[in-house]
Backbone as JSON Lines, residues from 0, in Angstrom:
{"i":0,"aa":"X","n":[188.46,113.1,109.58],"ca":[187.65,112.37,110.55],"c":[187.27,111.02,109.96]}
{"i":1,"aa":"X","n":[187.95,109.96,110.41],"ca":[187.74,108.64,109.82],"c":[186.41,108.02,110.17]}
{"i":2,"aa":"X","n":[185.65,108.61,111.08],"ca":[184.34,108.06,111.4],"c":[183.39,108.19,110.21]}
{"i":3,"aa":"X","n":[183.75,109.02,109.22],"ca":[182.93,109.19,108.03],"c":[183.49,108.4,106.85]}
{"i":4,"aa":"X","n":[184.43,107.49,107.12],"ca":[185.06,106.73,106.05],"c":[184.05,105.93,105.24]}
{"i":5,"aa":"X","n":[183.04,105.37,105.91],"ca":[182.05,104.57,105.2],"c":[181.11,105.43,104.37]}
{"i":6,"aa":"X","n":[180.94,106.67,104.76],"ca":[180.03,107.57,104.04],"c":[180.71,108.24,102.86]}
{"i":7,"aa":"X","n":[182.01,108.43,102.94],"ca":[182.74,109.18,101.92],"c":[182.49,108.69,100.5]}
{"i":8,"aa":"X","n":[182.52,107.37,100.24],"ca":[182.29,106.91,98.86],"c":[180.93,107.31,98.3]}
{"i":9,"aa":"X","n":[179.96,107.51,99.17],"ca":[178.62,107.89,98.73],"c":[178.58,109.33,98.21]}
{"i":10,"aa":"X","n":[179.64,110.08,98.49],"ca":[179.71,111.47,98.06],"c":[180.41,111.61,96.71]}
{"i":11,"aa":"X","n":[180.67,110.48,96.07],"ca":[181.37,110.49,94.78],"c":[180.5,109.84,93.7]}
{"i":12,"aa":"X","n":[180.78,110.2,92.45],"ca":[180.05,109.59,91.35],"c":[180.69,108.25,90.99]}
{"i":13,"aa":"X","n":[180.2,107.63,89.91],"ca":[180.67,106.3,89.53],"c":[182.15,106.27,89.2]}
{"i":14,"aa":"X","n":[182.71,107.41,88.79],"ca":[184.12,107.48,88.44],"c":[185.0,107.83,89.63]}
{"i":15,"aa":"X","n":[184.39,108.0,90.79],"ca":[185.16,108.32,91.99],"c":[185.4,109.79,92.21]}
{"i":16,"aa":"X","n":[184.8,110.63,91.37],"ca":[184.97,112.08,91.52],"c":[183.96,112.61,92.54]}
{"i":17,"aa":"X","n":[184.43,113.44,93.44],"ca":[183.55,113.99,94.48],"c":[182.54,114.95,93.88]}
{"i":18,"aa":"X","n":[181.32,114.93,94.4],"ca":[180.29,115.84,93.93],"c":[180.62,117.28,94.3]}
{"i":19,"aa":"X","n":[181.39,117.46,95.37],"ca":[181.74,118.8,95.83],"c":[182.99,118.7,96.7]}
{"i":20,"aa":"X","n":[183.59,119.85,97.0],"ca":[184.71,119.86,97.94],"c":[184.19,119.47,99.32]}
{"i":21,"aa":"X","n":[184.8,118.48,99.92],"ca":[184.38,118.01,101.24],"c":[185.53,118.22,102.23]}
{"i":22,"aa":"X","n":[185.25,118.91,103.29],"ca":[186.22,119.14,104.36],"c":[185.69,118.5,105.63]}
{"i":23,"aa":"X","n":[186.41,117.52,106.15],"ca":[186.0,116.84,107.38],"c":[186.89,117.34,108.52]}
{"i":24,"aa":"X","n":[186.29,118.07,109.43],"ca":[187.05,118.68,110.52],"c":[187.25,117.71,111.68]}
{"i":25,"aa":"X","n":[188.45,117.68,112.22],"ca":[188.68,117.09,113.53],"c":[188.4,118.21,114.52]}
{"i":26,"aa":"X","n":[187.31,118.12,115.26],"ca":[187.01,119.15,116.24],"c":[188.12,119.21,117.28]}
{"i":27,"aa":"X","n":[188.26,120.35,117.91],"ca":[189.31,120.53,118.93],"c":[189.26,119.39,119.94]}
{"i":28,"aa":"X","n":[190.43,118.84,120.24],"ca":[190.5,117.75,121.2],"c":[190.26,116.38,120.6]}
{"i":29,"aa":"X","n":[189.87,116.33,119.32],"ca":[189.59,115.08,118.63],"c":[190.66,114.83,117.55]}
{"i":30,"aa":"X","n":[190.9,113.56,117.24],"ca":[191.77,113.24,116.12],"c":[193.12,113.93,116.2]}
{"i":31,"aa":"X","n":[193.5,114.6,115.1],"ca":[194.8,115.26,115.04],"c":[194.75,116.73,115.42]}
{"i":32,"aa":"X","n":[193.6,117.22,115.85],"ca":[193.5,118.63,116.25],"c":[194.12,118.84,117.63]}
{"i":33,"aa":"X","n":[194.54,120.07,117.87],"ca":[195.13,120.41,119.17],"c":[194.12,120.27,120.3]}
{"i":34,"aa":"X","n":[194.63,120.11,121.49],"ca":[193.8,120.07,122.69],"c":[193.65,121.48,123.26]}
{"i":35,"aa":"X","n":[192.51,121.76,123.82],"ca":[192.34,123.03,124.53],"c":[192.97,122.94,125.92]}
{"i":36,"aa":"X","n":[193.1,121.71,126.42],"ca":[193.63,121.5,127.77],"c":[192.84,122.29,128.8]}
{"i":37,"aa":"X","n":[191.56,122.33,128.61],"ca":[190.65,123.02,129.51],"c":[189.23,122.69,129.11]}
{"i":38,"aa":"X","n":[188.26,123.28,129.78],"ca":[186.85,122.96,129.51],"c":[186.45,123.25,128.06]}
{"i":39,"aa":"X","n":[185.51,122.45,127.57],"ca":[184.96,122.62,126.22],"c":[183.5,123.04,126.32]}
{"i":40,"aa":"X","n":[183.09,123.86,125.35],"ca":[181.68,124.24,125.26],"c":[181.27,124.12,123.8]}
{"i":41,"aa":"X","n":[180.05,123.66,123.59],"ca":[179.59,123.41,122.22],"c":[179.7,124.63,121.32]}
{"i":42,"aa":"X","n":[179.43,125.81,121.86],"ca":[179.47,127.01,121.01],"c":[180.87,127.27,120.48]}
{"i":43,"aa":"X","n":[181.9,126.83,121.22],"ca":[183.27,127.02,120.74],"c":[183.55,126.17,119.51]}
{"i":44,"aa":"X","n":[182.96,124.98,119.45],"ca":[183.11,124.14,118.26],"c":[182.46,124.82,117.05]}
{"i":45,"aa":"X","n":[181.29,125.43,117.27],"ca":[180.61,126.13,116.18],"c":[181.46,127.29,115.68]}
{"i":46,"aa":"X","n":[182.08,128.01,116.61],"ca":[182.95,129.12,116.22],"c":[184.14,128.6,115.42]}
{"i":47,"aa":"X","n":[184.73,127.49,115.85],"ca":[185.85,126.91,115.11],"c":[185.44,126.56,113.69]}
{"i":48,"aa":"X","n":[184.23,126.02,113.54],"ca":[183.76,125.61,112.22],"c":[183.62,126.8,111.28]}
{"i":49,"aa":"X","n":[183.06,127.9,111.76],"ca":[182.88,129.06,110.89],"c":[184.22,129.72,110.59]}
{"i":50,"aa":"X","n":[185.14,129.7,111.57],"ca":[186.48,130.23,111.32],"c":[187.18,129.41,110.24]}
{"i":51,"aa":"X","n":[187.02,128.09,110.29],"ca":[187.63,127.22,109.28],"c":[187.06,127.52,107.89]}
{"i":52,"aa":"X","n":[185.74,127.71,107.81],"ca":[185.11,128.03,106.53],"c":[185.63,129.36,105.99]}
{"i":53,"aa":"X","n":[185.76,130.34,106.88],"ca":[186.27,131.65,106.46],"c":[187.69,131.54,105.91]}
{"i":54,"aa":"X","n":[188.5,130.72,106.58],"ca":[189.89,130.56,106.18],"c":[190.0,129.82,104.84]}
{"i":55,"aa":"X","n":[189.14,128.82,104.65],"ca":[189.2,128.0,103.45],"c":[188.61,128.68,102.22]}
{"i":56,"aa":"X","n":[187.47,129.33,102.41],"ca":[186.72,129.85,101.26],"c":[186.43,131.34,101.32]}
{"i":57,"aa":"X","n":[186.84,132.0,102.39],"ca":[186.62,133.44,102.5],"c":[185.36,133.78,103.28]}
{"i":58,"aa":"X","n":[185.4,134.91,103.95],"ca":[184.23,135.35,104.71],"c":[183.08,135.64,103.76]}
{"i":59,"aa":"X","n":[181.91,135.23,104.14],"ca":[180.75,135.41,103.3],"c":[180.48,134.24,102.38]}
{"i":60,"aa":"X","n":[181.35,133.2,102.42],"ca":[181.17,132.04,101.56],"c":[179.9,131.28,101.94]}
{"i":61,"aa":"X","n":[179.36,130.55,100.98],"ca":[178.17,129.73,101.22],"c":[178.56,128.25,101.13]}
{"i":62,"aa":"X","n":[178.04,127.45,102.03],"ca":[178.42,126.04,102.05],"c":[177.36,125.2,102.75]}
{"i":63,"aa":"X","n":[177.48,123.88,102.57],"ca":[176.62,122.93,103.26],"c":[177.33,122.47,104.53]}
{"i":64,"aa":"X","n":[176.59,122.04,105.51],"ca":[177.21,121.59,106.75],"c":[176.48,120.34,107.24]}
{"i":65,"aa":"X","n":[177.26,119.37,107.71],"ca":[176.69,118.11,108.19],"c":[177.54,117.58,109.33]}
{"i":66,"aa":"X","n":[176.94,116.77,110.17],"ca":[177.7,116.2,111.27],"c":[176.93,115.1,111.97]}
{"i":67,"aa":"X","n":[177.66,114.32,112.75],"ca":[177.07,113.22,113.51],"c":[177.23,113.47,115.01]}
{"i":68,"aa":"X","n":[176.18,113.22,115.77],"ca":[176.22,113.34,117.22],"c":[176.65,114.76,117.61]}
{"i":69,"aa":"X","n":[177.79,114.92,118.28],"ca":[178.27,116.25,118.63],"c":[178.4,117.11,117.39]}
{"i":70,"aa":"X","n":[178.93,116.52,116.3],"ca":[179.08,117.27,115.06],"c":[177.76,117.71,114.48]}
{"i":71,"aa":"X","n":[176.71,116.9,114.69],"ca":[175.38,117.3,114.23],"c":[174.88,118.5,114.99]}
{"i":72,"aa":"X","n":[175.13,118.52,116.29],"ca":[174.75,119.68,117.09],"c":[175.48,120.93,116.65]}
{"i":73,"aa":"X","n":[176.77,120.76,116.34],"ca":[177.57,121.89,115.85],"c":[177.03,122.38,114.52]}
{"i":74,"aa":"X","n":[176.69,121.45,113.63],"ca":[176.15,121.82,112.31],"c":[174.87,122.64,112.46]}
{"i":75,"aa":"X","n":[174.0,122.23,113.37],"ca":[172.74,122.95,113.56],"c":[172.96,124.32,114.19]}
{"i":76,"aa":"X","n":[173.96,124.44,115.06],"ca":[174.26,125.75,115.62],"c":[174.82,126.69,114.56]}
{"i":77,"aa":"X","n":[175.7,126.16,113.71],"ca":[176.25,126.98,112.62],"c":[175.13,127.43,111.69]}
{"i":78,"aa":"X","n":[174.22,126.52,111.37],"ca":[173.11,126.85,110.46],"c":[172.19,127.89,111.07]}
{"i":79,"aa":"X","n":[172.02,127.87,112.39],"ca":[171.15,128.84,113.03],"c":[171.8,130.19,113.24]}
{"i":80,"aa":"X","n":[173.11,130.19,113.5],"ca":[173.82,131.44,113.76],"c":[174.18,132.18,112.47]}
{"i":81,"aa":"X","n":[174.39,131.43,111.39],"ca":[174.74,132.04,110.1],"c":[173.78,131.53,109.01]}
{"i":82,"aa":"X","n":[172.5,131.75,109.14],"ca":[171.52,131.2,108.19],"c":[171.71,131.69,106.77]}
{"i":83,"aa":"X","n":[172.28,132.88,106.62],"ca":[172.46,133.44,105.28],"c":[173.62,132.79,104.53]}
{"i":84,"aa":"X","n":[174.4,131.96,105.22],"ca":[175.57,131.36,104.58],"c":[175.44,129.86,104.36]}
{"i":85,"aa":"X","n":[174.43,129.25,104.93],"ca":[174.3,127.8,104.86],"c":[173.26,127.41,103.81]}
{"i":86,"aa":"X","n":[173.68,126.58,102.85],"ca":[172.77,126.13,101.79],"c":[171.88,124.98,102.27]}
{"i":87,"aa":"X","n":[172.49,124.01,102.93],"ca":[171.76,122.85,103.45],"c":[172.46,122.38,104.73]}
{"i":88,"aa":"X","n":[171.68,121.75,105.59],"ca":[172.26,121.22,106.83],"c":[171.73,119.82,107.07]}
{"i":89,"aa":"X","n":[172.61,118.93,107.5],"ca":[172.21,117.55,107.81],"c":[172.8,117.16,109.16]}
{"i":90,"aa":"X","n":[171.98,116.55,109.97],"ca":[172.43,116.09,111.29],"c":[172.1,114.61,111.44]}
{"i":91,"aa":"X","n":[173.09,113.83,111.81],"ca":[172.91,112.39,111.99],"c":[172.89,112.08,113.49]}
{"i":92,"aa":"X","n":[171.81,111.5,113.95],"ca":[171.66,111.16,115.37],"c":[171.92,112.37,116.26]}
{"i":93,"aa":"X","n":[171.35,113.49,115.9],"ca":[171.5,114.71,116.7],"c":[170.36,115.65,116.39]}
{"i":94,"aa":"X","n":[169.74,116.17,117.45],"ca":[168.67,117.14,117.27],"c":[169.11,118.51,117.76]}
{"i":95,"aa":"X","n":[170.42,118.71,117.86],"ca":[170.93,120.0,118.31],"c":[171.97,119.83,119.4]}
{"i":96,"aa":"X","n":[172.47,120.96,119.87],"ca":[173.49,120.94,120.91],"c":[172.93,120.33,122.19]}
{"i":97,"aa":"X","n":[173.78,119.6,122.9],"ca":[173.36,119.0,124.16],"c":[172.98,120.11,125.13]}
{"i":98,"aa":"X","n":[171.74,120.04,125.59],"ca":[171.22,121.09,126.47],"c":[170.86,120.5,127.83]}
{"i":99,"aa":"X","n":[170.64,121.37,128.79],"ca":[170.26,120.93,130.12],"c":[169.41,121.97,130.8]}
{"i":100,"aa":"X","n":[168.55,121.58,131.73],"ca":[167.69,122.53,132.44],"c":[168.52,123.61,133.14]}
{"i":101,"aa":"X","n":[168.02,124.82,133.11],"ca":[168.73,125.92,133.76],"c":[168.97,125.63,135.23]}
{"i":102,"aa":"X","n":[168.05,124.92,135.86],"ca":[168.18,124.62,137.29],"c":[169.37,123.72,137.59]}
{"i":103,"aa":"X","n":[169.88,123.03,136.56],"ca":[171.02,122.13,136.77],"c":[172.36,122.83,136.67]}
{"i":104,"aa":"X","n":[172.36,124.12,136.31],"ca":[173.61,124.85,136.09],"c":[174.54,124.81,137.3]}
{"i":105,"aa":"X","n":[174.06,125.06,138.52],"ca":[174.97,125.03,139.67],"c":[175.65,123.68,139.86]}
{"i":106,"aa":"X","n":[174.88,122.59,139.76],"ca":[175.47,121.26,139.97],"c":[176.4,120.89,138.82]}
{"i":107,"aa":"X","n":[176.09,121.33,137.6],"ca":[176.96,121.05,136.46],"c":[178.33,121.69,136.65]}
{"i":108,"aa":"X","n":[178.34,122.92,137.11],"ca":[179.61,123.61,137.36],"c":[180.38,122.9,138.47]}
{"i":109,"aa":"X","n":[179.68,122.52,139.53],"ca":[180.34,121.85,140.65],"c":[180.97,120.53,140.21]}
{"i":110,"aa":"X","n":[180.22,119.73,139.45],"ca":[180.73,118.43,139.0],"c":[181.92,118.58,138.06]}
{"i":111,"aa":"X","n":[181.88,119.6,137.22],"ca":[182.95,119.77,136.23],"c":[184.26,120.2,136.86]}
{"i":112,"aa":"X","n":[184.2,120.73,138.07],"ca":[185.41,121.25,138.73],"c":[186.05,120.24,139.67]}
{"i":113,"aa":"X","n":[185.55,119.03,139.68],"ca":[186.16,118.0,140.51],"c":[187.46,117.5,139.88]}
{"i":114,"aa":"X","n":[188.53,117.69,140.5],"ca":[189.84,117.2,140.11],"c":[190.07,117.18,138.59]}
{"i":115,"aa":"X","n":[190.74,118.18,138.05],"ca":[190.99,118.24,136.6],"c":[191.71,116.99,136.11]}
{"i":116,"aa":"X","n":[191.44,116.56,134.89],"ca":[192.11,115.37,134.35],"c":[193.59,115.63,134.12]}
{"i":117,"aa":"X","n":[194.38,114.58,134.22],"ca":[195.82,114.68,134.0],"c":[196.15,113.95,132.71]}
{"i":118,"aa":"X","n":[196.64,114.69,131.71],"ca":[196.89,114.11,130.4],"c":[197.84,112.93,130.42]}
{"i":119,"aa":"X","n":[198.86,112.98,131.28],"ca":[199.86,111.92,131.31],"c":[199.35,110.61,131.86]}
{"i":120,"aa":"X","n":[198.15,110.63,132.44],"ca":[197.63,109.42,133.06],"c":[196.73,108.61,132.12]}
{"i":121,"aa":"X","n":[196.62,109.02,130.86],"ca":[195.77,108.3,129.93],"c":[196.26,106.86,129.74]}
{"i":122,"aa":"X","n":[195.31,105.96,129.63],"ca":[195.63,104.54,129.57],"c":[196.41,104.18,128.31]}
{"i":123,"aa":"X","n":[197.4,103.33,128.46],"ca":[198.21,102.86,127.34],"c":[197.78,101.44,126.99]}
{"i":124,"aa":"X","n":[197.57,101.19,125.69],"ca":[197.17,99.87,125.2],"c":[198.32,99.24,124.42]}
{"i":125,"aa":"X","n":[198.28,97.92,124.31],"ca":[199.37,97.21,123.63],"c":[199.5,97.66,122.17]}
{"i":126,"aa":"X","n":[198.37,97.7,121.47],"ca":[198.37,98.05,120.06],"c":[196.98,98.51,119.66]}
{"i":127,"aa":"X","n":[196.79,98.8,118.37],"ca":[195.5,99.32,117.89],"c":[194.39,98.31,118.11]}
{"i":128,"aa":"X","n":[194.68,97.03,117.91],"ca":[193.64,96.01,118.09],"c":[193.16,95.97,119.54]}
{"i":129,"aa":"X","n":[194.09,96.09,120.47],"ca":[193.74,96.09,121.89],"c":[192.88,97.31,122.22]}
{"i":130,"aa":"X","n":[193.3,98.47,121.71],"ca":[192.54,99.7,121.96],"c":[191.14,99.62,121.36]}
{"i":131,"aa":"X","n":[191.05,99.06,120.15],"ca":[189.75,98.95,119.48],"c":[188.83,98.0,120.23]}
{"i":132,"aa":"X","n":[189.38,96.91,120.72],"ca":[188.57,95.94,121.47],"c":[187.99,96.58,122.72]}
{"i":133,"aa":"X","n":[188.81,97.33,123.45],"ca":[188.33,97.98,124.67],"c":[187.33,99.08,124.34]}
{"i":134,"aa":"X","n":[187.57,99.78,123.23],"ca":[186.66,100.86,122.83],"c":[185.29,100.3,122.48]}
{"i":135,"aa":"X","n":[185.27,99.19,121.76],"ca":[184.0,98.58,121.38],"c":[183.23,98.11,122.61]}
{"i":136,"aa":"X","n":[183.96,97.6,123.6],"ca":[183.31,97.09,124.81],"c":[182.76,98.2,125.68]}
{"i":137,"aa":"X","n":[183.33,99.4,125.53],"ca":[182.9,100.52,126.38],"c":[182.22,101.6,125.57]}
{"i":138,"aa":"X","n":[181.49,101.22,124.53],"ca":[180.77,102.19,123.72],"c":[179.79,102.95,124.59]}
{"i":139,"aa":"X","n":[179.5,104.2,124.21],"ca":[178.58,105.04,124.99],"c":[177.27,104.31,125.23]}
{"i":140,"aa":"X","n":[176.77,103.66,124.17],"ca":[175.58,102.83,124.31],"c":[175.92,101.44,123.81]}
{"i":141,"aa":"X","n":[175.67,100.45,124.66],"ca":[176.0,99.07,124.29],"c":[175.35,98.71,122.96]}
{"i":142,"aa":"X","n":[176.14,98.19,122.04],"ca":[175.63,97.84,120.71],"c":[176.45,96.68,120.18]}
{"i":143,"aa":"X","n":[175.82,95.54,120.01],"ca":[176.52,94.35,119.54],"c":[177.08,94.53,118.14]}
{"i":144,"aa":"X","n":[176.53,95.5,117.4],"ca":[176.99,95.72,116.02],"c":[178.18,96.67,115.96]}
{"i":145,"aa":"X","n":[178.48,97.36,117.07],"ca":[179.69,98.2,117.12],"c":[180.8,97.31,117.66]}
{"i":146,"aa":"X","n":[181.46,96.64,116.75],"ca":[182.46,95.65,117.11],"c":[183.87,96.22,117.01]}
{"i":147,"aa":"X","n":[184.83,95.36,117.26],"ca":[186.22,95.77,117.13],"c":[186.51,96.26,115.72]}
{"i":148,"aa":"X","n":[185.86,95.66,114.73],"ca":[186.07,96.07,113.34],"c":[185.7,97.53,113.14]}
{"i":149,"aa":"X","n":[184.54,97.93,113.68],"ca":[184.12,99.33,113.56],"c":[185.03,100.25,114.37]}
{"i":150,"aa":"X","n":[185.41,99.79,115.54],"ca":[186.27,100.62,116.4],"c":[187.64,100.83,115.78]}
{"i":151,"aa":"X","n":[188.11,99.85,115.0],"ca":[189.42,99.98,114.36],"c":[189.46,101.17,113.41]}
{"i":152,"aa":"X","n":[188.32,101.51,112.82],"ca":[188.26,102.67,111.93],"c":[188.66,103.93,112.68]}
{"i":153,"aa":"X","n":[188.27,104.01,113.95],"ca":[188.55,105.2,114.74],"c":[190.01,105.3,115.15]}
{"i":154,"aa":"X","n":[190.74,104.18,115.12],"ca":[192.11,104.19,115.6],"c":[193.07,104.88,114.63]}
{"i":155,"aa":"X","n":[192.7,104.94,113.34],"ca":[193.61,105.5,112.34],"c":[194.06,106.91,112.71]}
{"i":156,"aa":"X","n":[193.12,107.74,113.13],"ca":[193.47,109.11,113.54],"c":[193.35,109.29,115.05]}
{"i":157,"aa":"X","n":[192.78,108.29,115.7],"ca":[192.5,108.46,117.12],"c":[193.6,108.03,118.06]}
{"i":158,"aa":"X","n":[194.6,107.29,117.56],"ca":[195.66,106.78,118.43],"c":[196.99,107.46,118.16]}
{"i":159,"aa":"X","n":[197.82,107.49,119.19],"ca":[199.19,107.97,119.05],"c":[200.13,106.99,119.75]}
{"i":160,"aa":"X","n":[201.34,106.86,119.22],"ca":[202.31,105.95,119.82],"c":[202.98,106.6,121.02]}
{"i":161,"aa":"X","n":[203.11,105.84,122.08],"ca":[203.79,106.29,123.29],"c":[204.64,105.13,123.8]}
{"i":162,"aa":"X","n":[205.46,105.4,124.79],"ca":[206.27,104.33,125.37],"c":[205.36,103.22,125.9]}
{"i":163,"aa":"X","n":[205.6,102.02,125.44],"ca":[204.82,100.89,125.92],"c":[203.61,100.54,125.09]}
{"i":164,"aa":"X","n":[203.33,101.3,124.03],"ca":[202.17,100.98,123.2],"c":[201.54,102.19,122.55]}
{"i":165,"aa":"X","n":[200.23,102.26,122.61],"ca":[199.49,103.37,122.01],"c":[198.44,103.87,123.0]}
{"i":166,"aa":"X","n":[197.96,105.09,122.78],"ca":[196.88,105.62,123.6],"c":[196.02,106.54,122.74]}
{"i":167,"aa":"X","n":[194.8,106.74,123.18],"ca":[193.89,107.61,122.44],"c":[194.37,109.05,122.53]}
{"i":168,"aa":"X","n":[194.29,109.77,121.4],"ca":[194.71,111.17,121.37],"c":[193.71,112.09,122.07]}
{"i":169,"aa":"X","n":[192.48,111.64,122.21],"ca":[191.4,112.48,122.71],"c":[191.79,113.24,123.97]}
{"i":170,"aa":"X","n":[191.51,114.53,123.98],"ca":[191.77,115.35,125.16],"c":[190.91,114.85,126.32]}
{"i":171,"aa":"X","n":[191.52,114.49,127.46],"ca":[190.74,114.0,128.6],"c":[189.66,114.98,129.05]}
{"i":172,"aa":"X","n":[189.85,116.26,128.77],"ca":[188.86,117.25,129.18],"c":[187.52,117.02,128.47]}
{"i":173,"aa":"X","n":[187.55,116.39,127.3],"ca":[186.3,116.14,126.58],"c":[185.39,115.17,127.34]}
{"i":174,"aa":"X","n":[185.97,114.36,128.19],"ca":[185.2,113.37,128.93],"c":[184.65,113.94,130.24]}
{"i":175,"aa":"X","n":[184.98,115.18,130.54],"ca":[184.48,115.81,131.76],"c":[183.1,116.41,131.52]}
{"i":176,"aa":"X","n":[182.29,116.53,132.56],"ca":[180.99,117.2,132.4],"c":[181.19,118.65,131.95]}
{"i":177,"aa":"X","n":[180.3,119.14,131.12],"ca":[180.37,120.54,130.68],"c":[180.14,121.47,131.86]}
{"i":178,"aa":"X","n":[180.89,122.54,131.92],"ca":[180.69,123.5,133.01],"c":[179.36,124.22,132.87]}
{"i":179,"aa":"X","n":[178.95,124.41,131.63],"ca":[177.67,125.08,131.39],"c":[177.09,124.57,130.08]}
{"i":180,"aa":"X","n":[175.86,124.13,130.14],"ca":[175.17,123.69,128.93],"c":[174.15,124.74,128.51]}
{"i":181,"aa":"X","n":[173.8,124.7,127.23],"ca":[172.75,125.58,126.76],"c":[171.44,125.22,127.45]}
{"i":182,"aa":"X","n":[170.64,126.21,127.7],"ca":[169.28,125.97,128.16],"c":[168.49,125.42,126.96]}
{"i":183,"aa":"X","n":[167.53,124.52,127.17],"ca":[166.76,123.98,126.04],"c":[166.18,125.05,125.14]}
{"i":184,"aa":"X","n":[165.75,126.17,125.7],"ca":[165.18,127.24,124.88],"c":[166.24,127.85,123.97]}
{"i":185,"aa":"X","n":[167.5,127.88,124.43],"ca":[168.58,128.39,123.59],"c":[168.85,127.42,122.44]}
{"i":186,"aa":"X","n":[168.82,126.13,122.74],"ca":[169.01,125.14,121.69],"c":[167.96,125.24,120.61]}
{"i":187,"aa":"X","n":[166.7,125.43,121.03],"ca":[165.61,125.57,120.06],"c":[165.74,126.85,119.26]}
{"i":188,"aa":"X","n":[166.33,127.87,119.86],"ca":[166.49,129.14,119.15],"c":[167.36,128.97,117.91]}
{"i":189,"aa":"X","n":[168.4,128.13,118.01],"ca":[169.24,127.86,116.84],"c":[168.44,127.16,115.75]}
{"i":190,"aa":"X","n":[167.61,126.2,116.15],"ca":[166.8,125.47,115.17],"c":[165.82,126.41,114.48]}
{"i":191,"aa":"X","n":[165.19,127.28,115.25],"ca":[164.2,128.19,114.68],"c":[164.84,129.25,113.79]}
{"i":192,"aa":"X","n":[166.11,129.54,114.04],"ca":[166.8,130.55,113.22],"c":[167.33,129.96,111.92]}
{"i":193,"aa":"X","n":[167.3,128.65,111.8],"ca":[167.8,127.98,110.59],"c":[166.8,128.15,109.45]}
{"i":194,"aa":"X","n":[167.29,128.6,108.31],"ca":[166.43,128.8,107.14],"c":[166.75,127.82,106.02]}
{"i":195,"aa":"X","n":[167.9,127.16,106.09],"ca":[168.3,126.22,105.04],"c":[167.49,124.92,105.14]}
{"i":196,"aa":"X","n":[167.3,124.23,104.02],"ca":[166.67,122.9,104.08],"c":[167.46,122.01,105.03]}
{"i":197,"aa":"X","n":[166.77,121.32,105.91],"ca":[167.46,120.51,106.93],"c":[167.05,119.05,106.83]}
{"i":198,"aa":"X","n":[168.02,118.18,107.06],"ca":[167.77,116.74,107.05],"c":[168.24,116.16,108.38]}
{"i":199,"aa":"X","n":[167.35,115.45,109.06],"ca":[167.69,114.77,110.3],"c":[167.66,113.27,110.04]}
{"i":200,"aa":"X","n":[168.76,112.6,110.3],"ca":[168.87,111.16,110.06],"c":[168.97,110.44,111.4]}
{"i":201,"aa":"X","n":[168.03,109.54,111.66],"ca":[168.03,108.77,112.9],"c":[168.15,107.28,112.57]}
{"i":202,"aa":"X","n":[168.99,106.59,113.29],"ca":[169.16,105.15,113.09],"c":[167.96,104.4,113.64]}
{"i":203,"aa":"X","n":[167.64,103.28,113.0],"ca":[166.5,102.48,113.46],"c":[166.72,101.97,114.88]}
{"i":204,"aa":"X","n":[167.99,101.73,115.23],"ca":[168.3,101.21,116.56],"c":[169.38,102.07,117.22]}
{"i":205,"aa":"X","n":[169.29,103.39,117.0],"ca":[170.28,104.3,117.56],"c":[169.87,104.83,118.92]}
{"i":206,"aa":"X","n":[170.57,105.87,119.33],"ca":[170.33,106.44,120.65],"c":[168.92,106.94,120.85]}
{"i":207,"aa":"X","n":[168.37,107.64,119.87],"ca":[167.02,108.18,120.01],"c":[166.0,107.05,120.09]}
{"i":208,"aa":"X","n":[166.18,106.03,119.24],"ca":[165.23,104.92,119.23],"c":[165.25,104.15,120.54]}
{"i":209,"aa":"X","n":[166.42,104.02,121.13],"ca":[166.54,103.22,122.35],"c":[166.03,103.96,123.58]}
{"i":210,"aa":"X","n":[166.33,105.24,123.66],"ca":[165.93,105.98,124.85],"c":[164.49,106.46,124.78]}
{"i":211,"aa":"X","n":[163.96,106.53,123.54],"ca":[162.59,107.03,123.39],"c":[162.5,108.52,123.54]}
{"i":212,"aa":"X","n":[163.67,109.19,123.57],"ca":[163.67,110.64,123.73],"c":[163.95,111.31,122.39]}
{"i":213,"aa":"X","n":[163.2,112.35,122.13],"ca":[163.41,113.09,120.9],"c":[162.98,114.54,121.1]}
{"i":214,"aa":"X","n":[163.8,115.44,120.63],"ca":[163.47,116.86,120.71],"c":[163.02,117.32,119.34]}
{"i":215,"aa":"X","n":[161.82,117.82,119.25],"ca":[161.28,118.3,117.97],"c":[161.73,119.74,117.77]}
{"i":216,"aa":"X","n":[162.72,119.99,116.88],"ca":[163.22,121.35,116.68],"c":[162.15,122.32,116.2]}
{"i":217,"aa":"X","n":[161.05,121.83,115.65],"ca":[160.02,122.72,115.12],"c":[158.98,123.07,116.17]}
{"i":218,"aa":"X","n":[159.1,122.49,117.36],"ca":[158.09,122.73,118.39],"c":[158.22,124.12,119.0]}
């Protein structure tokens, strides 16, 4: 996951040796991972993460978990569901899995079922620079500091060559509304079940700071 390229050097000592084994997962539908070609749910990402840990280090292994945004929500779910296996957890710009009021469940399902995305219709760009420029202009939250330079970092694993140029590898289904979100009380249940030391990192001018919204996991 090249979005952590700037952070990776901080995980090494002066000689460039890593403090620990670091595994950066491309979540399903992201980067070089396979597409589900169907709806995604946050709990499935958490399951994928624990399956990966089991495969890499064996069932019952102990490890640290960290993530940004969606990955932060996944990290907190893993820490809550398997508290006996997590040493530490860190979430960047994330207070847990994206949740929604139970009353919104019917409309969420209805919206998610509107015309499934067609993979072959994904937009084709001239080259990586063109894709990065458009990506920076259409960031989830407008940010003058998220420029083409930052977006280019995402193109290394995020683009694939096709006839006529390049296109983002991202599964179009990821951009669809979730068919079902966790109820806020379920999201808090994961936080309350977490026993490992936890670190929440919020940007001074990030999403939480701009919207003024924050969920206190300890509430």
